[in-house]
N, C-alpha and C positions, 0 to 999 in steps of 0.2 A: 473712345480710346481703341486703337487698332490692336490686333494681336501682336504685331511687330513691336509695339510699345510695351505691351504686357510682358513679352518675353525678354525685354531688356534687363540686364543685370545678372546676378549670380543665383543659380538654382542648385540646391544641395540634393544629390541623389542619396536618400537616406539608407543607412545600413539597417539590417534587421537584427536587433539585439536579442540574445537568447538567454534563457535561464539555465541553471546548472543541470536541469533534467531535459534540456533540449527544446522546451517550448518557447514561443515568442514572448519576450518580456514587453508586454503591451504598455505598461506604465512608462518604461524607459523609452520606448519608441515615441510615445506622446511627448515626453519631456524634451527629447532631442528635437522633435519638430518645432515645439514652442521655442526652444533655445536658438535655433538657427534663424528663425523668422524674426525673433526679437532682436537678434544681432545684426539684422539688415538684409538678409537674403530676400530676394524678390519672391521666391517660391521654393517648393520642394518637388522632387521626383520620387514617386513611390514605385516599387517593383521594377527597378532598373537592375543592371548587372551588379551594382554595388550592394543591392538588397539581397543578393543570392536568390533571386526570384525563381530560378530553375529548380531550387530545392524546396520551395514552398508548395504545399498542396492548395487546392482551391479554397478550402475553408480559411486557411491562413491568409491567402491573398485578399479575400473579401474583408477579413478583419483588419488587415493593414490599410486597405483603402478607406474603410470606415473611419479609422483613427485620423489618417492624414486629411481626409475631407473635412472632418470636424475642426481640426486645428486650422486649416487654411481658411475655412469660413470665419473663424474667430478673428483671424489676422487680416482678412480680405487679401489673401495671398494667392499666387498662381499655383495650381496643382497639375502636374504632368504625371501621367500613368504609363509605365512601361507595359506594352501589350503587343501581341502578335509574334509570329515566327516565320518559318520558311514555307508554310502552307497557306495559300491565299484564302481558301475557304475557312480554315481554322482561325486564321487571323481576323477575318471578318466577323466570325462568331464572338471572338474575344472582345473585339471593339464594340460590338452591339451591346454587350453587357454593361458597358460604361454609361449607358443612358440612365442607369439607376441613380447615378451620382451627379446632380446638376452642378456641383462644385468643380468638376473636372474641366480644366482649361484646354488641354490637348493630350494626345497620346504619343508616346515615343515608340516608334515602330522600326525594328531593324531591317536593313536590306536583307533579302532572303539569303540565308547561309546554307552551306553544305551542298545544296543543289546547284548553286552558282548559275542562275539564269543569265541569258544575254542581257545587254542594256535594254533592248525592247521588251524583254520579259520583266525586268525590274519596273519599267514604266507601266506595263500592263498590270502588274501586281498592285502598285500604288494607285493607279487610276481606279481600279476596282474598289480598293479599300476606301479611298477618299470619297467615292460616290455613295458608299453605303454606311460609312462611319457616322455616329451621332456627334462626334467631336472632331476638331481639326487634327491634322497629323504633323508630327515632326519626324523626318527621316533620320534614322540612326545609322550614320555611315562610319563603320568601324571595320575596315578590310582585314586587319590582323585577327579579327574574330570571325568574320564572315567568309573570308577568302575571295571577296568580290570587290575589286577596285573599280570605282566609277570615275569617268573622265568629266571634265567641265561641261561638255555638251549634255551629258546625261543629267548632271546636277542642275543645269539650267532648265532642262525639260521638266524635271521633277518640280522645280521651284515655280514653274508656270501652271502646274496642275491646280485646278480649283480644289480647295480643301487641304492643300499642303502649305503649311505656314512657316516651315523652317527645317533646318538640318542641324543635328549634332554632329560636328565634324571631328573625327578622331582617327587620323591616319598615322599617328606616331610622329608627327612633325608638321611642317608647312610645306606643301608640295605645289607644283605649278598649277594644278587644278584648283586648289584653294585660292591662289593668287588671281586666277582668271575669274573665278566665281565672285570673289569679294570685289573685284574691279568692275563688275557689271551685274549687280544683283537684280533678280526679278522683283517687280514691285510687291511690297508687303511680305517679302521673304526674309526670314531671320537666320543668321548663321550664329550658332552657339558653339564656343570652343568646348571640345570634349576631351582633350588631352591636358591634364592639369599643368604639366611642365611648360606647355606652350600657350597657356591662357593669355599671358601678357602680350606676346607678339600678335596673337590673333586679335585681341582687343585693339591693339595699335593699328592693325590693318583694316579695322572697320567691323569686326564681329559685334553682334548685338549684346552678347553676354557669354555666359558659360554654364555648363552643367559639370560641376567639379566636386569630386569626392573629398579632396583635401580640404574643401571649405567646411567640412565638419569641425576641423581643428582650429581654424582661424577665420571664421565667417566674416567678422568685421573687417579684417585686413583684405580679404578678397573683394568685398563690396567697396572698400576704399580704393582698391586697384582699379576696378571698373569705373568708379566715379572720376578718378584721376585722369584716365585716358579720355573719358567723355568730356571732361571740362578743359582738357588741354594742358593739365599740369604735368608736363613731360618729365621734369627731374624727379618728381615724387613717383610717377608711374614707373619709370625705369628702375629706380632704386628698389621700390617695393616689389616690382615684378621679378627682379633677380632673387630676392630673398624668399619669395613665395615659391619660385621655381625650385629652389634648393629644398624647401620643405616638402614639396610634392615629390621630388626625386627620392627622398627618404621614405615617404609614405607609400611609394610604389616599388620599393626595393624587393618586395615579395608580393605574391598575387593579391590583388585587391579583392575584398576589403580587410585582409588579415591584419595588416599593420594599423590601419585606422581603428579597427576594433580593439587591438591591443592598447593603443594610446587612450582611447575613450575609457577603457576599463581601468587603466592606470590612473586616470583622472577621476575615477569614481562616478562616471556618467552612465555606465551600463554595468549590469551585474556580473557578466563574464566576458572574456575575450573570444568566446567560442564561435566557430564557424561550422558549417555542415560539410561532410564529405562530398566530393573528393578534396576539398580544401583542408589544410591543416593550419593551426594557429601560427602566427608569426613568431620568429625567434626573439628572445628577450633583447639581444643586442641590437636588432633592427628597431625594435620599439624604443629602446633607450636613445638611439641615435635620432629618431624622429622627435622624441621629447626634447632633446638638446636643441635641435633646429627650431622647434616651437618656442622654447625659452629664449633663444637668441632673437627671434622675431619680435618678441614682446619687450625686449630690452630697449 
């Protein structure tokens, strides 16, 4: 089985549930991982943006990976770990640590942010990381966070690098570079939708799957959406895609993952809706609206 096949489907970037005294609620994290995989997710992403990874210390990160690795082993599921930053040497060190966990399928590595290197600099960064990483890499292309827009030529060049197996594409829509990339994919290179609202059209255009925070709330429906596009059930895919897009719009009405945590807490799935500063909990009205969209989806 190729990595392109393994990356097919819906991956849930897990939130980090917190206790009332601010510690990680490890039992709740483990339950969430089991729940989404049992509901049909292909795999999970640990330590992504949705996990508030920037607010976790190294001990907490190791504990999260241990839990997620154990759960993925039990389910024979894909495990992707968020790793790296805008420093090539530091990113290489972070990736090297992943060798401890044989269950890790791939690492999700952002395009260098803040320093905003040229496209040749981005290619040099990922060339170095891919050559030294113990696991394959998925490029996290999210220009509204990194300030770095990559054109189709750069994306194609990244896709041809040995050790680069895919891209999480999250530009806030579907742009001309996505169209060009999806129309001529490098061999063995997967495109994963990264903007929840646009997951359905990305799948329609040939994306392999998605890394979707909203899938915490409706895992089975998102996996059904991916299966409908793959099987060619266009009426079902279109209808379900519109409804899931509306759910995602509500879930992202405030900074991620504040609304998702609020909904999960309202459902009794995590002990608190708490996030770590500088984020603040979502407003109750936004949570209620998302719960209404979710109830409508189940009707």
